[in-house]
N, C-alpha and C positions, 0 to 999 in steps of 0.2 A: 846454655843455649846451644841445642844440637839439633841436627836435621833428623827426621824420623823417616825411615824407608816408605811406609804407606803413604804418608802425606806428600812426599816427594813424588812417588809415582803416580799419584792422583793428579798433581801439578802438570806433570809431564804429558799424561793423557788429554787433560783440557787444554794445553797448549797446542797439541796437535790437532784437536776438534776446531780450535779457533783460527789456527794460522794455515792449516792445510785442507780442511773441509769447510771453511766458510761459515762457521756457525758463530752466532753472537755471543760476546763474552758474558753478559749478564746470565744468558740462558744456560752457558756451560757452568758458570760459577754455581748456579742454583742447583744443578744437577748434582754436581761435584759434592756440595755440602750435605747431600743426603745419602752419600756412598756408604758412610760407616756411622751406626748409631750409637757406638761407643765413644765417639770423639766427643770431646769437651768444647767449649768456647773459644780455648786458645789454639787447639787444632783447625776448628773451622776458620779462626780468624787467619792462621798462618796460611792455609789454602788459598782463601779469597785474596787475601792482599798478595801473595806471592804471584798468582795467576795475573791479577791487574797490574801489578808492578811489571811484570816480564812483558805484558802486552803493551803497556804503556811506553817502554823503554826498548821496544823490540829492535829497532835499528841499531841503537847504541851497544847493545848487547852481541847482536849479529855480528857487527863490526869487530867487536873486541875479540868475539869466539871465532873470527873469520870463516863464517859460513853463510851461505846464500840460499834463498829460496828456490825451490820448495825445499822445507827442512826435513831430513830424515829424523829417526829417534835420536842418533848420536848427536847431531846437529843441536837438536832441543836440549841434550843434557850438556853440551858445552856452553849453550846460551845460560843454562841454569846455574852451571858453574861459575860462570863470570858473575851472575848475581850473587849467588852466596860469598864468593870472595869479596866482593864489593861491600856485602853488608855485613862482614866480619864473622862469618860462620866458618868454625873449623870444619876442614873437609874431611868426611869420613873415607875409611878404605874401602869404599864399594868399587866393584867391577867398572861400572859407567863413569866414575869419577877420578879413575887412576890417571896418574900424570898431569893433574890440573897445574898448569903454569901459573902459580900465584903471583910471581914477581911481574911477569910478562902481563897478565890481566890489569895488574894496577898501572903499569907503564902506558899501555895503550888506552886505558882510560883517561890518564892524565893528558895524553896527546890529543885524543879526539875531543876532548871537553872543550878544545881552543876553538873548534868549529860549530857554529850553531846549529846546522841541520842535524849533526851527531849528537851534540850536547843535549838538544831537545828534542832528539828522536823524531824526525818528521820527513816526509819525503821530500825530494828536491823541488817538485813542482809546488809543493805548499809554501815551502820557504820562499820560493821567488814571488809567489802571489801575494803572500803576507807582505813583502817588503815594498812590492809595486803598490799595494792599496794602502799600507799603514805607515810606511816609512822605516827604514832600520831600526831606529831608536825603540820606537812605540811597538813594532812587531817584536823585537827581542824581548821587551817587557812582558807582552801580552802572551808570547806563546811559552815564556817561562812560568807565567801564572797559572796557564792553561794545563800544565803538568802537575800542578800541586793536586793532592787528593782533595776531592770535594768534601765539604762538611755536610751533614744531616741537618736539614731545615724542617720544621714541621709548620703547616698552616693550620690554626685552630679553626675549627669549624663553629663559627658563631652561630649557626642555627640551634647549636646542642649544648655550648657550653662558653666559658669566657677562658682568657689567656692564663688568669692567675688560678683558677680552678684547675684547668688542665696541668699546669705547671706542679701544683700541689698532688696530682694523681699520680703523675710521673715521679716524683720525688720519694714518694711511697714505693714504688718498685725500684728504687735506687737509680732511676734515670734522671740525671740533673740537665737542667736547661738554663739558658740566658735569654733575658728579652733581645731584641734588636730594635735599636732606636727609631729607624725609619719605617719599620713596617709593623703596621699596627696588630697584624694577626700571626706575627712569625714568632717562634721559639727554636733557638739554636742547640743542637745537644752538645753537651761538653765532651762526651766521648761517644765513640760510634756504639751503637745498640740495636737489637733487631726489633724495633718498635712494631713491626707488623704483627708480633705474636702477643701484643698486649690486648686486654680486653678493652682498653680506651680505644684502640684502634679498631677493633672488631665492632665497636658501638657506634663507631663514626664520629668521634670527638675530634680527629683532626686527620689531615693527609701530609704526605711527605710532599713538599713543592719548594723548589729553590727559591730564596729570598728576593732575587730580581725578577723571577717568573711571576712572583707576588704582585709585583708593582703595575703588571699589565692590567687587569681587571679594574684596579682603582683609578688608572690613567684613563679609562674609557668613561669614568664618571657615571656608571649606571646607578639608577634609583629604584626604589620599590615602585610597581606600577607600571614600569615601561614594557614596551615590546623590544626586546633584545635578541640580535640573532648573531650566534657563534659559527661563522661559516667553515671553519676547518677545526670542528672541535676535538677530533682524535678520542683520546681515552679520557679526556675531559678535566683536566685539572684546573684550567682557567674558567671553565663553564661552572664548575662547581663553587669556585670564588665567586663568581658574579652571581650565583643562586643565593649564596649568603648575603651577599651586598645588598641584593633586591629584598632580603628578608622573605624570601618565598612569595613575594608579591609581583603579579605582573607575568608577562609569558616570556620565557627564554627559550629559543629554538636551537638546538645543537644539530648541527649538520656535518655530514662527513662522506667522504666516497667509499668508506669501508663500513660494512655492516658490523664487522667483528669487533671494531672500535666502538661503535654506539652501544653495542651489547654491553662490552665492558663498562662503559659509562653508566649505563641502566643500573648495573650492580653497584657501582660506586654511589650513584645518586641515593639509591634505596638506603644504603648504610648511612649516608650523610643526612637522611632526611631531607633532601631537596626534591619538591614534588611541583615545582613551576616550570619543568622542562619538557619541551617536546622534541621529538627525535626524528629527523628526516636524512634518509639516504640520498646523496645528489646521483640519482641514477639516468638523468636527463636534464637538459637546460630548462625544462618547464618547472621542475622544482624550485630553481632560482627566479625564473621570470614571475611566478606567482607572488613573490616577495617584493618585487620593485616597489621602491617607495613606500615601504609599509613599517619600516624599522626606525625607532627612536635612537637605538645604537647598535653598530655592527662592529663585530671584531673580526679580523683578517689575521689570524696567528699563521702567517703564510709558510707553506714548504720552503725550507732553505739548506744551506751546506751544513748547518749544526756547528761551525767552527767558533761559536760561543760557548759550547758544552763539551768540549774534548775531556776536560778533567772528569766529567761524568761518565763520558763515552770513548775511553782511549783508543777502543778497537776500531772507531771511525776514522782514525787517521789512516789505517792501512785500507779500511773499505772504500773510502771517497776517491773519486778520479775527478781531474778536471773538466772532462767532458759533463759529468754530473753537475756540476757548478754552472757552466755555460747554459745546460738545459733548464736548471731550476730558475735562472733569471728569466728566461722567456715564461715560465709557469707563473712566476710572481707577477709578470706584467700583466697576463691574463687574468689571475685572479683579482687583481687590484681593479681592472677594467670591469669585469663581469660582477663581482660582488658589491662593489661600491654603488651600484645601481639600486641596491636593497635600501639605502639610508633615504629616509624621506627629507624633504626641505626643511631645514632648521635642526635635522638631526647629525649626531656625530658618528665617526668612524675611527677605529685605531688599526694601523698596519703595523703588525710586529713579526720580529724573527729573533731566533737565537742564533744569529750570525753577527760577527764584527766587521764584516766587509763593507764599505761603503757603497760598493756596487750592487749590493743586495739590498741596501738600507736607503740611505738619503737620496741616492742617486734614482732609486726605483721612484721614490715620492717626487723627486724634481720632474722626472721623466712623466709619470702620470698627471701632474698638474697642467702640463701642456696639450694634454689630448682633450679631445671634443668633450668628453664625459668628465675629464678632471677638472675643466674649467667651472664646472659648478661646484667646486669645493674650494674652501679657503684652508691654507695651512695655519694651525694653531701654534703648536708646538712639537718638540719631539726631545726624546732622550737616547743618547747613546751611551751604553754602559759597557764599561770593560772590566774583564776579571782582573787585570792588574790594578785597577782603580779601586774597584768594590769588594775585593775577596770573595765574589760570588760568580755565577755565570755571567758571559757576556749576552748581552741583548740589544735589540734596538726596538724603539715604538715611536710611531708618529701619531699624531692626533689631528684630525681633518673635520672641518664641519661643512655641511652642505648648505649652500646658499639658500635663503627663503626667496623663491621666485616670485 
């Protein structure tokens, strides 16, 4: 187990792009992995995992190394040295790592690990907000779970194959999977693998989608032949799941503010063989008004803080700001008010977020039900899913039914 100079240099360059130039970790990692064609899978694994590790534990390593933002290259090397010592790597005699204080690093780690905001490597405001909304005990458990590496979960595309067939196809490629008890269409990878390079993916036999995210489409109770509207479709993970649950029968309208996201969804839908989808860009209120009282089912996968998916997006711990969360709560109230009007009498709606904060979830629903429009709805049930309890992403979903007037 030794450190290789070219891999570590790539890691340092990548951390500089993420921490100092505001780039997104997933994009930076994807670029880094293409840097040298000679790298084998273990080299690429080292680069990807080390970048994500140091991003995830940025505050902890920064405190251990006693460096402050904005980080210069020496600071990044000191943070890297802290990571390497704590991971048990022998420190090579490179100029950048000269005089690495190994005992001091271990001592500071032991001290800082007693304090949650350092141990879990989060900003002060996030720690305070988590305690305020979830309480000390639950927040401690939840933020620890959010710092675990996310598993890779596949959703079988039932328009093209079955879970058993896909599992056998992947087994032939030495990609082993397990079934998930409560999710009809999910397979969990036993070990991480780049499934996007497989023919099975290119032929649309599966999508990569978190296990708890897969619960949302089923919760909406969509059936073949219905008129369904996905109001915040994005790149369409849940849209495609609904298309398969509808067996391509009926109409599924995918809406979003961003044309680029819908273009991405079109490509994915083509690969998936999902052809009952219509695409609409929300470029004016007219687009929504035309659909008032027309849909059997409406999904509002609302914009949110993303505090339920930190294990998947560790850099958002550093990009998120409290003002953004205050703002997003207002947006959530507005989309609930506006998009709920699309549900026809007797129809159903799901409001979902990938947040664990009650203020973005059950409190939004409670407030909505007191509004003029909200009084037309009956609360059916909700699910509050925590990473610490499920092992997957944190989610919230509420099912409401519109009264028959």
